[in-house]
Each structure stands twice: as C-alpha cells, then as structure tokens.
C-alpha positions in Angstrom: 33.4 -1.6 -99.7 32.4 1.6 -97.8 29.4 2.0 -100.5 28.6 -1.5 -99.8 27.7 -1.0 -96.2 25.8 2.1 -97.0 24.1 0.2 -98.9 23.2 -2.6 -96.1 22.7 -0.1 -93.9 20.0 1.4 -96.2 17.8 -1.6 -97.2 17.9 -2.6 -93.4 16.2 0.6 -92.3 13.9 0.7 -95.5 13.2 -2.2 -93.6 12.3 -2.5 -90.3 10.4 1.5 -91.6 8.6 -0.4 -94.2 7.7 -3.7 -91.5 6.8 -1.1 -88.4 4.6 0.6 -91.2 2.7 -2.6 -91.9 2.5 -4.2 -88.7 0.6 -0.8 -87.8 -1.5 -0.6 -90.9 -2.6 -4.2 -90.3 -3.2 -3.4 -86.5 -5.3 -0.1 -87.0 -7.9 -2.3 -89.6 -8.1 -4.6 -86.8 -9.0 -2.9 -84.3 -11.2 -0.4 -87.3 -15.3 -1.6 -86.2 -15.4 -1.6 -89.8 -13.4 -4.8 -90.2 -13.7 -6.0 -86.4 -17.2 -7.8 -86.8 -16.3 -10.4 -88.5 -13.0 -11.0 -88.4 -13.1 -11.4 -84.3 -15.6 -14.7 -84.9 -13.6 -17.1 -85.4 -11.0 -16.0 -82.6 -13.9 -16.7 -79.6 -13.5 -20.2 -81.0 -10.2 -20.3 -80.5 -10.1 -18.8 -77.2 -13.1 -21.2 -75.8 -10.5 -24.3 -77.0 -7.6 -22.8 -75.3 -9.8 -21.8 -72.2 -11.2 -25.4 -72.0 -7.0 -26.6 -72.1 -5.9 -24.7 -69.4 -9.1 -24.8 -66.8 -9.0 -28.8 -67.3 -5.1 -29.4 -67.9 -6.8 -31.9 -71.0 -8.8 -31.7 -73.7 -11.2 -34.5 -73.2 -14.2 -31.6 -72.1 -13.8 -29.7 -75.4 -16.3 -30.6 -77.0 -16.8 -31.3 -80.7 -13.8 -30.0 -82.3 -12.8 -29.0 -85.8 -9.3 -28.2 -85.7 -6.2 -29.8 -85.9 -3.4 -30.6 -83.2 -1.0 -27.9 -84.8 -3.8 -25.1 -84.2 -5.1 -26.4 -81.1 -1.4 -25.7 -79.7 -1.4 -22.8 -80.7 -4.4 -21.3 -79.4 -3.2 -22.6 -76.4 0.3 -21.2 -76.4 -1.5 -17.5 -77.0 -3.7 -17.9 -74.3 -1.3 -19.5 -71.3 0.7 -16.4 -70.9 -2.5 -14.0 -69.8 -3.7 -13.0 -66.9 -7.2 -14.1 -67.2 -7.3 -16.4 -70.7 -11.4 -15.4 -70.5 -11.3 -12.4 -70.9 -12.2 -12.3 -74.7 -10.2 -8.5 -75.4 -7.0 -9.8 -74.2 -6.9 -12.9 -76.1 -7.4 -11.0 -79.0 -4.6 -9.3 -78.2 -2.4 -11.7 -77.8 -3.6 -13.1 -81.1 -2.6 -10.3 -83.2 0.4 -9.6 -81.1 2.0 -13.2 -82.0 0.8 -13.3 -85.5 2.8 -10.0 -85.6 5.4 -11.7 -84.4 5.1 -13.9 -86.8 4.7 -12.2 -89.8 8.2 -10.1 -89.1 9.5 -13.6 -89.1 8.5 -14.0 -92.5 9.9 -10.6 -92.6 13.6 -11.8 -91.8 13.5 -15.1 -94.2 12.6 -13.0 -96.6 15.2 -10.4 -96.3 17.3 -13.0 -95.9 17.3 -16.6 -98.1 15.3 -14.0 -100.6 16.4 -11.7 -103.2 16.2 -8.7 -103.0 12.9 -8.6 -104.2 11.9 -11.0 -101.9 10.8 -8.7 -98.5 9.0 -5.8 -100.5 6.8 -8.3 -102.6 5.8 -9.9 -99.5 4.4 -6.8 -98.0 2.9 -5.5 -100.4 0.9 -8.7 -100.8 0.0 -9.0 -96.4 -1.1 -5.6 -96.9 -3.3 -6.1 -99.9 -4.2 -9.0 -97.7 -5.5 -7.3 -94.9 -6.0 -7.1 -90.7 -7.4 -11.2 -91.4 -3.3 -12.7 -91.3 -3.6 -11.4 -87.7 -7.0 -12.8 -86.7 -6.2 -16.3 -88.1 -3.1 -18.4 -87.5 -2.4 -19.0 -91.5 1.1 -16.8 -90.5 1.8 -19.9 -88.5 1.7 -22.4 -91.2 3.4 -21.1 -93.9 6.6 -19.7 -91.8 6.6 -24.0 -91.1 5.9 -24.3 -94.9 8.8 -21.6 -95.6 10.9 -22.8 -93.0 11.1 -26.5 -94.7 11.7 -25.4 -97.9 14.3 -23.2 -97.0 15.7 -26.2 -95.8 14.7 -28.3 -98.6 16.7 -25.7 -100.9 19.7 -27.0 -99.2 19.4 -30.9 -99.2 18.2 -30.9 -95.7 15.8 -33.6 -96.7 14.6 -34.7 -93.2 14.4 -30.5 -91.6 12.3 -30.4 -94.1 10.0 -33.8 -93.9 9.5 -32.3 -90.3 8.6 -28.8 -90.7 6.3 -29.5 -93.6 4.2 -32.6 -91.0 4.6 -29.8 -88.4 2.3 -27.1 -90.6 0.2 -30.7 -92.6 -0.5 -31.5 -88.3 -1.8 -28.0 -88.4 -3.8 -27.2 -91.7 -4.0 -30.3 -94.2 -3.0 -28.4 -97.2 1.1 -29.2 -97.4 0.1 -33.2 -97.9 0.3 -31.7 -101.7 4.1 -31.1 -101.4 4.5 -34.6 -100.3 4.8 -36.3 -103.5 7.2 -34.0 -104.2 9.6 -34.6 -101.5 9.0 -37.6 -102.0 8.9 -38.5 -105.5 11.9 -35.6 -106.2 14.0 -37.3 -104.1 13.8 -40.5 -105.6 14.3 -38.8 -109.5 17.1 -37.0 -108.0 18.6 -40.2 -107.4 18.0 -39.9 -103.2 15.9 -42.7 -102.6 16.7 -43.1 -99.2 16.9 -40.2 -97.9 12.8 -39.3 -99.9 11.9 -42.1 -97.8 14.0 -40.7 -94.7 11.9 -37.2 -94.8 8.9 -38.9 -95.4 9.3 -40.7 -91.9 10.5 -37.3 -90.6 7.2 -35.9 -92.0 5.0 -38.1 -90.3 8.0 -37.4 -86.8 6.3 -34.1 -86.8 2.5 -34.8 -88.0 1.6 -37.8 -85.6 3.5 -36.5 -82.3 1.5 -34.0 -82.7 -1.5 -35.6 -82.9 -0.7 -38.1 -79.7 0.3 -35.6 -78.3 -3.5 -34.8 -77.7 -4.3 -38.3 -77.2 -2.1 -38.0 -74.5 -3.6 -34.6 -72.5 -7.1 -36.6 -73.2 -8.4 -36.4 -76.1 -10.2 -39.2 -78.1 -9.0 -41.0 -81.8 -13.0 -40.4 -82.6 -12.8 -37.0 -81.7 -9.5 -36.5 -84.6 -11.7 -38.4 -87.2 -14.7 -36.3 -86.0 -13.1 -33.5 -86.9 -11.7 -34.7 -90.9 -15.8 -36.0 -91.1 -16.8 -31.4 -90.3 -14.1 -30.5 -93.6 -15.7 -32.8 -95.9 -19.3 -32.7 -94.8 -19.0 -28.4 -95.1 -20.8 -26.9 -98.2 -19.4 -25.1 -101.3 -18.6 -21.0 -99.8 -19.8 -18.7 -101.1 -16.6 -16.4 -101.5 -14.8 -18.4 -103.5 -14.2 -19.8 -107.5 -17.0 -22.3 -106.9 -19.5 -19.8 -105.6 -19.8 -17.6 -108.0 -19.5 -20.2 -111.0 -22.5 -22.6 -109.8 -24.7 -19.7 -108.5 -24.4 -18.2 -112.2 -24.8 -21.8 -113.9 -27.9 -22.7 -111.8 -29.7 -19.7 -112.5 -29.2 -19.9 -116.6 -30.5 -23.6 -116.1 -33.3 -22.3 -114.1 -32.6 -24.3 -110.5 -33.2 -22.3 -107.6 -30.1 -22.1 -105.5 -30.4 -24.1 -102.0 -28.4 -22.5 -99.4 -27.2 -24.7 -96.4 -25.1 -23.1 -94.2 -23.1 -25.6 -91.7 -20.0 -26.5 -90.1 -19.3 -22.3 -89.5 -19.7 -22.1 -93.6 -21.9 -20.0 -95.2 -22.4 -22.2 -98.4 -24.8 -23.8 -100.2 -25.3 -27.6 -101.9 -25.1 -28.2 -105.1 -28.4 -29.0 -107.3 -26.9 -29.8 -110.2 -26.7 -33.6 -110.0 -24.3 -36.4 -108.9 -22.0 -36.2 -111.2 -21.8 -32.5 -112.0 -21.3 -32.2 -108.4 -18.7 -34.5 -107.9 -17.0 -32.5 -111.0 -16.9 -29.3 -110.1 -16.1 -30.3 -106.6 -13.0 -31.9 -108.0 -11.9 -29.9 -110.7 -9.1 -28.7 -109.1 -7.7 -32.2 -108.1 -6.5 -33.4 -111.9 -5.5 -29.7 -112.9 -2.7 -29.7 -109.6 -1.6 -33.0 -110.8 -0.4 -32.2 -114.0 1.2 -28.8 -112.5 2.4 -31.6 -109.7 3.6 -33.3 -113.3 5.4 -30.2 -114.5 6.9 -29.4 -110.9 9.1 -32.5 -110.8 10.4 -32.7 -114.6 11.5 -29.1 -113.6 12.8 -30.3 -110.3 15.0 -33.6 -111.7 17.7 -31.3 -111.8 17.7 -29.1 -108.5 16.2 -31.5 -106.4 13.6 -29.1 -104.6 10.8 -27.1 -106.8 10.9 -23.4 -107.6 8.8 -21.0 -105.0 7.2 -19.9 -107.4 5.8 -23.4 -108.8 4.4 -23.8 -105.8 2.0 -20.5 -105.7 0.9 -21.5 -108.8 -0.2 -25.4 -107.3 -1.5 -23.8 -104.0 -3.0 -21.3 -106.2 -5.4 -23.8 -108.0 -6.2 -25.6 -104.9 -6.9 -22.7 -103.3 -8.6 -20.8 -106.3 -10.6 -24.0 -107.8 -11.6 -25.4 -104.2 -14.5 -25.7 -102.8 -13.8 -23.2 -100.4 -11.7 -19.9 -100.8 -12.2 -18.2 -97.5 -10.0 -14.9 -98.0 -7.1 -16.5 -95.2 -6.4 -19.2 -97.5 -5.7 -17.4 -100.2 -1.8 -16.6 -97.8 -1.0 -19.9 -98.4 -0.2 -20.1 -101.9 1.2 -15.7 -101.7 3.9 -16.7 -99.0 5.3 -18.4 -101.4 6.0 -16.1 -104.6 8.1 -13.6 -103.2 10.3 -16.2 -102.4 10.2 -17.3 -106.4 14.0 -16.3 -108.7 13.3 -12.4 -110.8 13.3 -15.0 -113.7 11.0 -17.1 -113.2 8.9 -15.2 -115.3 9.4 -12.5 -117.7 9.0 -9.0 -116.1 5.5 -7.8 -118.2 4.2 -10.8 -116.4 5.7 -10.1 -112.7 3.9 -7.3 -113.3 1.1 -8.8 -114.5 0.5 -11.3 -112.3 1.1 -8.7 -108.7 -1.4 -6.3 -110.3 -3.7 -8.9 -110.7 -3.3 -10.0 -107.4 -3.1 -7.0 -105.5 -6.3 -5.9 -106.8 -8.2 -9.4 -106.6 -7.0 -9.2 -102.5 -8.6 -5.6 -102.3 -12.0 -6.4 -104.0 -11.9 -9.2 -101.2 -11.7 -7.1 -98.4 -14.3 -5.0 -100.0 -16.5 -8.5 -99.3 -15.1 -9.8 -96.2 -15.3 -8.5 -93.7 -16.6 -5.0 -95.0 -19.6 -5.3 -96.3 -20.4 -9.8 -95.6 -23.0 -9.2 -93.8 -24.9 -8.0 -96.4 -23.2 -10.3 -99.3 -24.8 -13.3 -97.0 -28.6 -12.3 -97.3 -28.3 -11.3 -100.6 -27.7 -15.2 -101.2 -31.0 -16.1 -99.3 -32.9 -13.8 -102.4 -30.8 -13.4 -105.5 -27.4 -13.5 -105.2 -26.9 -12.1 -108.4 -28.9 -9.2 -108.4 -26.1 -7.9 -105.7 -23.0 -5.7 -107.0 -21.3 -7.5 -104.1 -21.9 -10.9 -106.2 -20.4 -9.2 -108.7 -17.4 -7.7 -106.8 -16.9 -11.5 -105.8 -16.7 -12.7 -109.3 -14.8 -10.6 -110.0 -12.2 -10.9 -107.7 -12.1 -14.8 -108.1 -11.1 -13.9 -112.0 -8.2 -12.0 -111.1 -6.9 -14.2 -109.1 -7.0 -17.4 -111.3 -5.7 -14.9 -114.2 -2.9 -14.3 -111.9 -2.3 -18.0 -111.6 -2.9 -18.5 -115.4 -0.6 -16.0 -116.1 2.1 -17.5 -113.1 1.3 -21.0 -114.9 4.0 -20.5 -118.1 6.7 -20.3 -115.5 6.2 -24.0 -115.0 7.6 -24.0 -118.6 10.8 -21.5 -117.9 13.9 -23.9 -117.4 12.1 -27.3 -118.1 13.5 -28.4 -120.8 
C-alpha cells in the first residue's frame, strides 16, 4: 500500500514538474523574436474583434468577420479582464496565459482519465507543435472535443453532444464526429439516445450562434464567414501545397499565386475536374475511415481515440489547407488511444514521424516563413524550404498511414 502511494505521489510530482517545464519552454519560444513575428499576426485580429465588442457591447460594428461564434466569445473573454484591452502586449499576455491554462487542463484530463502513457505523449506532442498553441484557440476546441469524448466513453451521449456542439460553434471540424455519434448510437440499439444527443449538439451549436444575433450580429454576416473560408486558395503549407506545385511543374504549367482571405496560397490550373478531385480527395478516404470506426464502435458504443486521430489526420493531411495549428486537431486525440491500439514498434514509428514532422514544420513556420512565402513568387521548387515542408507533409501522412492499422485491431 505504501509503495503504491509513493508511486502515485512520484507520478504527480513528475507530472507537475514536466508540465511546468513544458509551459516554460512554449512561453520562452512564444516570446522569442524569431518565433514572434508571424505568430502574433492572428492575435492582432483577435484583439480587434474583442475591442470592437467591448467598446460597443454589440457585434454590429465588428465588420467582416471570419471567425465562428465560440471563437469570438473566447476573444472577448480573454480581453475583458484587462485594464486596457487596446494594448496589444497586454492582450497577447492574456492570450498566452489563457492557452497555458487550457494546456494544463488537457494534461490533467490525460492524467486522470487516460492510461499511464497518455499525459507524457500529450506533452511530447505539445512541445513538438511549438508556441503556436499559445497564439491560437485550438486548445479551447480540443478541450471541448476531449471532454465530449470522455462523456461519450461513459455513455452520457447528451453531454457529449452538447460539448461537441460548443466545439463546432468554435471550429467546424468536429462535424466529422456527428455521424459517429448518431449512427453509432443507432447501431448499438440506442436510437433515441442518438437523436437526443443530436438535439444536445444543436443546443450547443445554435445556442452559441444565436448569442451573436442577440448581441447585434447579422445573419448574413454569419453566412459571409462560411463563404470566407470556402473561398480560400490552396495553402502553401499542406500536402496539396506541395503536390500541386510539383505536378504543375512537371506539366509545365506556371503556378498562379492567389493570396486571399488571410491565406498565402495559389489557385490550381489543372482543370476543373482535376482540381475538384484534388480538393476533395480527403472526403472518400474519411468516409472509409468512418465506416471502419463504426464497425469497431458497434460493440463498445464509442470510438477509440486513436481511430479518431486517423480520421482527423486524414482531414488535416489531405485537406486544402494545413495550417500548423490544425495538426493539433488530430494530435490531441492520439495520446488517449489505448496502448494496445498499436504494436510497440508502430507506436514508436508513429511518434517519431509525428515529432519529426512537427519540428520540421517549425523550421518553415514561423522561423523562415517570410522566405518561404517569397519563394513562391519565383520557383518554390528551387528553395530548400519547399522540400523541408514537403518532407514534413510526407512524414505526417506516413504516420497517419501506419496508425491506420489500428482501425483493424479488434474490428473482427
């Protein structure tokens, strides 16, 4: 008994020490001028949205908005305790502090509800992702998704649906989990619970949306935010940002840069059918992954977190955009996968590939992003950064590919 108590005490002491070291590492990098330049561009917009609301107590004066309701309220919550939210340095510190707290909550969830490996893998992946986690709001969304998944695992489908709805009101990607919740409940003979959970999902999603309308936002502004994201070009960071330039170079088709809607990107000149096929290549693969997850889910009633990592990894890796922070959508789920989900060799391979991909990604963004952007104005294939970025993307896809084997473990 004493030895078990001593082991538990040591675990928590080690966890607190490593968490503190992780936060210090990310905070130090977040304040380093080499990282700071590009990282703080988005928070400037966050602050603008928050100040507009705090000054007018209304969203009617916020202008063109590309952020979803949950994100906007997050910006306001970050700024509302400041003496003068118009001072960017104060807002930046508040944002970093808020995200550091959210990261600590992730680690706490991992320690309490995960297996022995969970908090340590989570910290490794967070460290490799870098300080961008403190400058965005991915940690808020992933915490909501993880909380919803933990309720799902315990059979509380309504609570799961509500938290997933809040997450989707902040970022759109949790919509991929909706069919798993609904059809998973139906396949388990709990169709009423599944339908009820969809109502709870809608409550979280539309409740947050209606809150903007109550405070002066116009419905057409919400629709314009959706169109804003649909009309984004191919991002230069992701797998398609590597594949399309290589393919067009091979076909002697000049690359046509088309930066817009906050994205340094390009439009494809491969023809309508080919461009559409490339843009949506992730969709049939994601459908296949969802089918395999539902097959496994039938017996237990909830999806394995590792399987959800594969689903999100496909969406992020093959999507039109792969901004560095998007990787966290998948990475936050992986540590919650049971140890038996993959063999030891495959676990090591997946982790090495992911960490290598994330570290290479930091070399491109934010450390050398200005040079990376400029290279696309001439011939990006002549710049080493293009190939570093391509290697990063290949490693991500390789990690997701190896992890796909976990979809078949226990599925028969």
